[in-house]
C-alpha positions as a Markdown table, in Angstrom:
| # | Residue | x | y | z |
|---|---|---|---|---|
| 1 | Met | 25.4 | -1.8 | -28.5 |
| 2 | Lys | 26.1 | -2.6 | -25.0 |
| 3 | Lys | 24.2 | -5.1 | -22.8 |
| 4 | Leu | 21.1 | -5.4 | -20.8 |
| 5 | Ile | 21.6 | -7.9 | -18.0 |
| 6 | Val | 18.8 | -9.7 | -16.2 |
| 7 | Leu | 18.5 | -12.6 | -13.8 |
| 8 | Leu | 16.1 | -15.2 | -14.9 |
| 9 | Ala | 15.2 | -18.4 | -13.0 |
| 10 | Gly | 18.5 | -18.3 | -11.1 |
| 11 | Leu | 20.7 | -18.0 | -14.3 |
| 12 | Phe | 22.5 | -15.1 | -15.7 |
| 13 | Val | 21.3 | -14.1 | -19.0 |
| 14 | Phe | 23.2 | -11.4 | -21.0 |
| 15 | Ala | 21.2 | -9.9 | -23.8 |
| 16 | Ala | 22.9 | -8.3 | -26.8 |
| 17 | Cys | 26.7 | -8.4 | -27.0 |
| 18 | Gly | 29.7 | -7.9 | -24.9 |
| 19 | Ala | 31.4 | -9.5 | -21.9 |
| 20 | Ala | 30.8 | -9.0 | -18.3 |
| 21 | Gly | 32.5 | -6.0 | -16.6 |
| 22 | Ser | 36.0 | -6.2 | -15.5 |
| 23 | Gly | 36.0 | -4.0 | -12.4 |
| 24 | Gly | 36.0 | -0.2 | -12.8 |
| 25 | Gln | 33.5 | 1.2 | -15.3 |
| 26 | Gln | 34.6 | 4.1 | -17.6 |
| 27 | Gly | 32.1 | 6.8 | -17.2 |
| 28 | Gly | 31.1 | 5.8 | -13.6 |
| 29 | Ile | 28.1 | 3.8 | -12.1 |
| 30 | Val | 24.7 | 4.7 | -11.6 |
| 31 | Ser | 22.8 | 2.7 | -9.0 |
| 32 | Leu | 19.0 | 2.9 | -8.8 |
| 33 | Gly | 17.9 | 1.0 | -5.7 |
| 34 | Pro | 19.4 | 0.9 | -2.1 |
| 35 | Val | 19.6 | -3.0 | -2.3 |
| 36 | Ile | 21.9 | -2.6 | -5.2 |
| 37 | Thr | 23.9 | 0.4 | -3.8 |
| 38 | Glu | 24.7 | -1.3 | -0.6 |
| 39 | Ile | 26.1 | -4.4 | -2.4 |
| 40 | Leu | 28.2 | -2.2 | -4.7 |
| 41 | Val | 29.6 | -0.3 | -1.9 |
| 42 | Asp | 30.6 | -3.6 | -0.1 |
| 43 | Leu | 32.0 | -4.9 | -3.3 |
| 44 | Gly | 34.4 | -2.0 | -3.3 |
| 45 | Phe | 32.8 | 0.4 | -5.8 |
| 46 | Ala | 31.7 | 3.4 | -3.6 |
| 47 | Asp | 34.1 | 5.8 | -5.4 |
| 48 | Glu | 32.8 | 4.9 | -8.9 |
| 49 | Ile | 29.2 | 5.6 | -8.1 |
| 50 | Ile | 28.3 | 8.9 | -9.5 |
| 51 | Ala | 24.6 | 8.9 | -9.2 |
| 52 | Thr | 22.0 | 7.0 | -7.1 |
| 53 | Asp | 18.4 | 7.2 | -5.9 |
| 54 | Thr | 16.9 | 9.3 | -3.1 |
| 55 | Phe | 16.4 | 6.2 | -0.9 |
| 56 | Ser | 20.2 | 5.4 | -0.9 |
| 57 | Thr | 21.5 | 8.7 | 0.6 |
| 58 | Asp | 22.0 | 7.2 | 3.9 |
| 59 | Ile | 24.3 | 4.4 | 2.9 |
| 60 | Pro | 27.8 | 4.8 | 4.5 |
| 61 | Gly | 30.7 | 5.2 | 2.1 |
| 62 | Leu | 29.0 | 7.2 | -0.6 |
| 63 | Ser | 30.2 | 10.6 | -1.8 |
| 64 | Gly | 28.2 | 13.5 | -0.5 |
| 65 | Asp | 28.1 | 14.9 | -4.0 |
| 66 | Leu | 26.0 | 12.6 | -6.0 |
| 67 | Thr | 23.2 | 13.1 | -8.6 |
| 68 | Leu | 20.0 | 11.8 | -7.0 |
| 69 | Phe | 17.1 | 10.2 | -8.9 |
| 70 | Asp | 13.4 | 9.8 | -7.9 |
| 71 | Met | 12.7 | 6.2 | -8.9 |
| 72 | Met | 9.1 | 7.0 | -9.2 |
| 73 | Ala | 9.8 | 9.6 | -11.8 |
| 74 | Leu | 13.2 | 9.1 | -13.5 |
| 75 | Asp | 14.6 | 11.8 | -15.5 |
| 76 | Gly | 16.0 | 10.0 | -18.6 |
| 77 | Glu | 17.7 | 13.1 | -20.1 |
| 78 | Thr | 19.6 | 13.7 | -16.9 |
| 79 | Leu | 20.6 | 10.1 | -16.8 |
| 80 | Met | 21.9 | 10.2 | -20.3 |
| 81 | Ala | 23.8 | 13.5 | -19.7 |
| 82 | Leu | 25.8 | 11.7 | -17.1 |
| 83 | Ser | 27.4 | 9.5 | -19.7 |
| 84 | Pro | 27.5 | 6.5 | -17.2 |
| 85 | Gly | 29.6 | 3.5 | -17.9 |
| 86 | Ile | 26.8 | 1.3 | -16.5 |
| 87 | Val | 23.4 | 1.8 | -14.8 |
| 88 | Phe | 22.1 | -0.7 | -12.3 |
| 89 | Glu | 18.4 | -0.6 | -11.9 |
| 90 | Ser | 16.0 | -2.3 | -9.5 |
| 91 | Asp | 13.3 | -4.3 | -11.3 |
| 92 | Ile | 10.8 | -2.2 | -9.4 |
| 93 | Ile | 11.6 | 0.5 | -12.0 |
| 94 | Ser | 10.1 | -1.8 | -14.7 |
| 95 | Asp | 6.9 | -2.2 | -12.6 |
| 96 | Ile | 6.6 | 1.6 | -12.3 |
| 97 | Phe | 6.9 | 2.2 | -16.0 |
| 98 | Ala | 4.9 | -0.8 | -16.9 |
| 99 | Asp | 2.3 | 1.3 | -18.9 |
| 100 | Glu | 4.8 | 3.8 | -20.4 |
| 101 | Ile | 8.3 | 4.1 | -21.8 |
| 102 | Asn | 10.9 | 3.0 | -19.5 |
| 103 | Pro | 13.8 | 5.4 | -19.5 |
| 104 | Met | 16.2 | 2.2 | -19.0 |
| 105 | Thr | 15.0 | 0.8 | -22.4 |
| 106 | Leu | 16.0 | 4.1 | -24.0 |
| 107 | Leu | 19.3 | 4.1 | -22.3 |
| 108 | Ala | 20.0 | 0.6 | -23.5 |
| 109 | Glu | 19.0 | 1.3 | -27.0 |
| 110 | Ala | 21.3 | 4.3 | -26.9 |
| 111 | Gly | 24.2 | 2.0 | -26.1 |
| 112 | Val | 24.5 | 2.4 | -22.4 |
| 113 | Thr | 25.0 | -0.8 | -20.4 |
| 114 | Val | 21.9 | -1.5 | -18.2 |
| 115 | Ala | 22.0 | -4.1 | -15.5 |
| 116 | Arg | 18.5 | -5.1 | -14.3 |
| 117 | Val | 18.5 | -6.5 | -10.8 |
| 118 | Pro | 15.5 | -8.6 | -9.5 |
| 119 | Thr | 14.0 | -8.2 | -6.0 |
| 120 | Ala | 14.9 | -11.1 | -3.9 |
| 121 | Thr | 12.2 | -12.9 | -2.0 |
| 122 | Thr | 14.4 | -15.5 | -0.3 |
| 123 | Val | 17.8 | -15.8 | 1.2 |
| 124 | Asp | 18.9 | -18.0 | -1.8 |
| 125 | Glu | 17.6 | -15.3 | -4.2 |
| 126 | Ile | 19.8 | -12.7 | -2.2 |
| 127 | Tyr | 22.8 | -14.8 | -3.0 |
| 128 | Asp | 21.9 | -14.8 | -6.7 |
| 129 | Val | 21.6 | -11.0 | -6.7 |
| 130 | Ile | 25.0 | -10.6 | -5.0 |
| 131 | Arg | 26.6 | -13.0 | -7.6 |
| 132 | Leu | 24.8 | -11.2 | -10.5 |
| 133 | Ile | 26.2 | -7.7 | -9.4 |
| 134 | Ala | 29.7 | -9.1 | -8.5 |
| 135 | Ala | 29.8 | -11.0 | -11.9 |
| 136 | Thr | 28.7 | -7.8 | -13.8 |
| 137 | Met | 31.5 | -5.9 | -12.1 |
| 138 | Gly | 34.1 | -8.7 | -12.6 |
| 139 | Val | 34.7 | -9.3 | -8.8 |
| 140 | Glu | 33.2 | -12.7 | -8.4 |
| 141 | Ala | 35.6 | -13.6 | -5.7 |
| 142 | Arg | 34.6 | -10.7 | -3.4 |
| 143 | Gly | 30.9 | -11.5 | -4.1 |
| 144 | Glu | 31.5 | -15.1 | -2.9 |
| 145 | Glu | 33.3 | -13.7 | 0.2 |
| 146 | Ile | 30.3 | -11.6 | 1.2 |
| 147 | Ile | 28.0 | -14.7 | 0.5 |
| 148 | Ala | 30.2 | -17.0 | 2.6 |
| 149 | Asn | 30.0 | -14.5 | 5.6 |
| 150 | Met | 26.2 | -14.5 | 5.3 |
| 151 | Val | 26.0 | -18.3 | 5.1 |
| 152 | Ala | 28.3 | -18.6 | 8.2 |
| 153 | Glu | 26.3 | -16.1 | 10.4 |
| 154 | Ile | 23.0 | -17.7 | 9.3 |
| 155 | Ala | 24.4 | -21.2 | 10.3 |
| 156 | Glu | 25.5 | -20.0 | 13.6 |
| 157 | Ile | 22.0 | -18.5 | 14.3 |
| 158 | Glu | 20.3 | -21.8 | 13.0 |
| 159 | Ala | 22.5 | -23.9 | 15.2 |
| 160 | Val | 21.4 | -22.2 | 18.3 |
| 161 | Ala | 17.7 | -21.9 | 17.2 |
| 162 | Ser | 17.6 | -25.7 | 16.7 |
| 163 | Gly | 17.9 | -26.0 | 20.4 |
| 164 | Ile | 14.8 | -24.0 | 21.2 |
| 165 | Thr | 12.0 | -26.1 | 22.4 |
| 166 | His | 9.3 | -23.5 | 23.0 |
| 167 | His | 8.6 | -21.4 | 20.0 |
| 168 | Arg | 7.1 | -17.9 | 20.5 |
| 169 | Thr | 4.6 | -16.5 | 18.3 |
| 170 | Val | 5.5 | -13.1 | 16.6 |
| 171 | Tyr | 3.6 | -10.1 | 15.0 |
| 172 | Phe | 5.9 | -8.2 | 12.8 |
| 173 | Glu | 4.5 | -4.7 | 11.9 |
| 174 | Ile | 6.0 | -3.0 | 9.0 |
| 175 | Ser | 3.5 | -0.1 | 8.7 |
| 176 | Pro | 1.3 | 1.3 | 11.6 |
| 177 | Ala | -2.2 | 2.4 | 11.7 |
| 178 | Pro | -4.2 | 3.6 | 9.7 |
| 179 | Met | -2.4 | 1.5 | 7.0 |
| 180 | Thr | -1.4 | -1.5 | 9.1 |
| 181 | Phe | 0.8 | -3.9 | 7.2 |
| 182 | Ser | 2.6 | -7.1 | 8.0 |
| 183 | Phe | 3.8 | -10.2 | 6.0 |
| 184 | Gly | 3.1 | -13.8 | 5.5 |
| 185 | Ser | 5.0 | -16.6 | 3.7 |
| 186 | Gly | 6.8 | -16.0 | 0.4 |
| 187 | Thr | 8.8 | -13.1 | 1.8 |
| 188 | Phe | 12.4 | -12.9 | 3.1 |
| 189 | Leu | 11.3 | -11.5 | 6.3 |
| 190 | Asn | 9.2 | -14.7 | 7.0 |
| 191 | Glu | 12.2 | -16.7 | 6.2 |
| 192 | Leu | 14.3 | -14.8 | 8.6 |
| 193 | Leu | 11.7 | -15.1 | 11.2 |
| 194 | Thr | 11.6 | -18.8 | 10.8 |
| 195 | Leu | 15.4 | -19.2 | 10.7 |
| 196 | Val | 15.5 | -17.7 | 14.4 |
| 197 | Gly | 12.7 | -19.9 | 15.5 |
| 198 | Gly | 9.9 | -17.5 | 15.6 |
| 199 | Val | 6.3 | -18.3 | 14.5 |
| 200 | Asn | 4.8 | -15.7 | 12.4 |
| 201 | Val | 1.1 | -15.2 | 13.3 |
| 202 | Phe | 0.4 | -14.4 | 9.6 |
| 203 | Ala | 2.3 | -17.5 | 8.3 |
| 204 | Asp | -0.9 | -18.9 | 6.7 |
| 205 | His | -1.1 | -15.8 | 4.4 |
| 206 | Asp | 1.0 | -15.0 | 1.4 |
| 207 | Gly | 3.1 | -11.8 | 0.8 |
| 208 | Trp | 2.6 | -8.4 | 2.1 |
| 209 | Ile | -0.8 | -8.1 | 3.8 |
| 210 | Ser | -3.0 | -5.4 | 5.3 |
| 211 | Val | -4.0 | -6.4 | 8.8 |
| 212 | Ser | -6.5 | -5.5 | 11.4 |
| 213 | Asp | -6.5 | -4.8 | 15.2 |
| 214 | Glu | -9.2 | -7.4 | 15.7 |
| 215 | Phe | -6.9 | -10.2 | 14.3 |
| 216 | Ile | -3.8 | -9.1 | 16.1 |
| 217 | Leu | -5.7 | -9.0 | 19.4 |
| 218 | Ala | -7.1 | -12.5 | 18.8 |
| 219 | Ala | -3.7 | -13.9 | 17.9 |
| 220 | Asn | -2.2 | -12.6 | 21.1 |
| 221 | Pro | 1.4 | -12.8 | 20.0 |
| 222 | Asp | 4.2 | -13.6 | 22.5 |
| 223 | Val | 6.3 | -10.9 | 20.8 |
| 224 | Ile | 5.8 | -7.9 | 18.7 |
| 225 | Leu | 8.5 | -6.5 | 16.4 |
| 226 | Thr | 8.3 | -3.3 | 14.2 |
| 227 | Asn | 10.6 | -1.8 | 11.6 |
| 228 | Glu | 8.8 | 1.5 | 11.5 |
| 229 | Gly | 11.4 | 4.3 | 11.0 |
| 230 | Phe | 9.5 | 7.5 | 11.1 |
| 231 | Met | 8.0 | 7.8 | 14.5 |
| 232 | Pro | 10.2 | 8.8 | 17.3 |
| 233 | Asp | 9.2 | 5.9 | 19.5 |
| 234 | Pro | 7.2 | 3.2 | 17.6 |
| 235 | Val | 7.6 | 0.8 | 20.7 |
| 236 | Ser | 5.6 | 3.1 | 23.0 |
| 237 | Glu | 3.1 | 3.9 | 20.4 |
| 238 | Ile | 2.3 | 0.3 | 19.9 |
| 239 | Ala | 2.0 | -0.4 | 23.7 |
| 240 | Ser | -0.2 | 2.6 | 24.1 |
| 241 | Arg | -2.9 | 1.4 | 21.6 |
| 242 | Pro | -6.4 | 1.0 | 23.0 |
| 243 | Gly | -6.8 | -2.5 | 24.0 |
| 244 | Trp | -3.4 | -3.7 | 23.2 |
| 245 | Asn | -2.2 | -3.5 | 26.9 |
| 246 | Gly | -4.0 | -6.9 | 27.2 |
| 247 | Leu | -1.7 | -8.6 | 24.7 |
| 248 | Asp | 0.8 | -10.9 | 26.1 |
| 249 | Ala | 3.7 | -9.2 | 24.2 |
| 250 | Val | 2.8 | -5.8 | 25.6 |
| 251 | Ala | 2.2 | -7.0 | 29.2 |
| 252 | Ala | 5.5 | -8.6 | 29.2 |
| 253 | Gly | 7.3 | -5.7 | 27.6 |
| 254 | Arg | 8.3 | -7.9 | 24.6 |
| 255 | Val | 7.8 | -5.2 | 21.9 |
| 256 | Tyr | 11.0 | -4.3 | 20.0 |
| 257 | Gln | 12.0 | -2.1 | 17.2 |
| 258 | Ile | 14.3 | -3.8 | 14.4 |
| 259 | Asp | 16.6 | -1.9 | 12.1 |
| 260 | Thr | 14.5 | -0.4 | 9.2 |
| 261 | Asn | 17.0 | -0.6 | 6.5 |
| 262 | Ala | 18.2 | -4.3 | 7.2 |
| 263 | Thr | 14.6 | -5.4 | 7.2 |
| 264 | Ser | 13.6 | -3.5 | 4.1 |
| 265 | Arg | 16.6 | -4.2 | 1.8 |
| 266 | Ala | 17.0 | -7.8 | 0.6 |
| 267 | Asn | 20.8 | -8.0 | 0.5 |
| 268 | His | 23.7 | -9.3 | 2.6 |
| 269 | Asn | 22.8 | -6.9 | 5.4 |
| 270 | Val | 19.7 | -8.7 | 6.5 |
| 271 | Val | 22.0 | -10.7 | 8.9 |
| 272 | Ile | 21.9 | -7.4 | 11.0 |
| 273 | Ala | 18.0 | -7.8 | 11.2 |
| 274 | Leu | 18.5 | -11.6 | 11.7 |
| 275 | Arg | 20.6 | -11.1 | 14.8 |
| 276 | Gln | 18.3 | -8.4 | 16.3 |
| 277 | Met | 15.2 | -10.5 | 15.7 |
| 278 | Ala | 16.9 | -13.5 | 17.3 |
| 279 | Ala | 17.9 | -11.5 | 20.4 |
| 280 | Ala | 14.4 | -9.8 | 20.7 |
| 281 | Ile | 12.4 | -13.0 | 20.4 |
| 282 | Tyr | 14.7 | -15.3 | 22.4 |
| 283 | Pro | 17.0 | -13.2 | 24.7 |
| 284 | Glu | 17.8 | -16.2 | 26.7 |
| 285 | Tyr | 19.4 | -17.8 | 23.7 |
| 286 | Phe | 20.8 | -14.9 | 21.8 |
| 287 | Thr | 22.6 | -11.7 | 22.8 |
| 288 | Pro | 22.1 | -8.4 | 20.9 |
């Protein structure tokens, strides 16, 4: 029997038997979750990925001839038929299959190595996830290099942000009407917003939250950010909403679109979002 790998309370816990991977995986890698796939690619394993999920198809470096899986309805038989050397799964899959048999459990019982990767909610947890995947693949040094680059970029932005004396309030929209959503504390996006010196208008709320026009109009943010990735021009859509032309952010033209993937995938690429957010909120301090 191979192993089921999980991250628990910041520690690596290896269930069953066997040592961590030592680089290449005989049988290939299945990566279920774009956060995981991006990390594996930048760790140098793009050529060993034989299957991934439908959300990962836009990741540079992947082969165009991969088996794709719907994370919401995993086909366990197809997974097994691939005879992978290792399957990385987002812990979101466990939530999806909470009330039914998880195909990952069946794979592990059949002797396939399954690595369960938790969803990071803080920058420190992102470092933990990178270390977990790097250690599993036996490339710890490369993982630490990726983390070191992250730490350096964040420190550089924090150093500039520490000199900001007038902090602007920010409304960050992650889903438009009629299902308008934003976030409060306890999310990595709120941490990024704080790192660049922004003040989240929903900082006194927790997690991902549904919001109303009335509250946003009352909050009157200095800046509006959105990572909406389906509309052709989400900035213009926000600016044209009834009554929103009176908001300080709209009146001053401080409405910006931030990279969708970099703000949706809690891995090392959040630094892309961090730079964009900094330049949008404080263009006098940061350059794009």
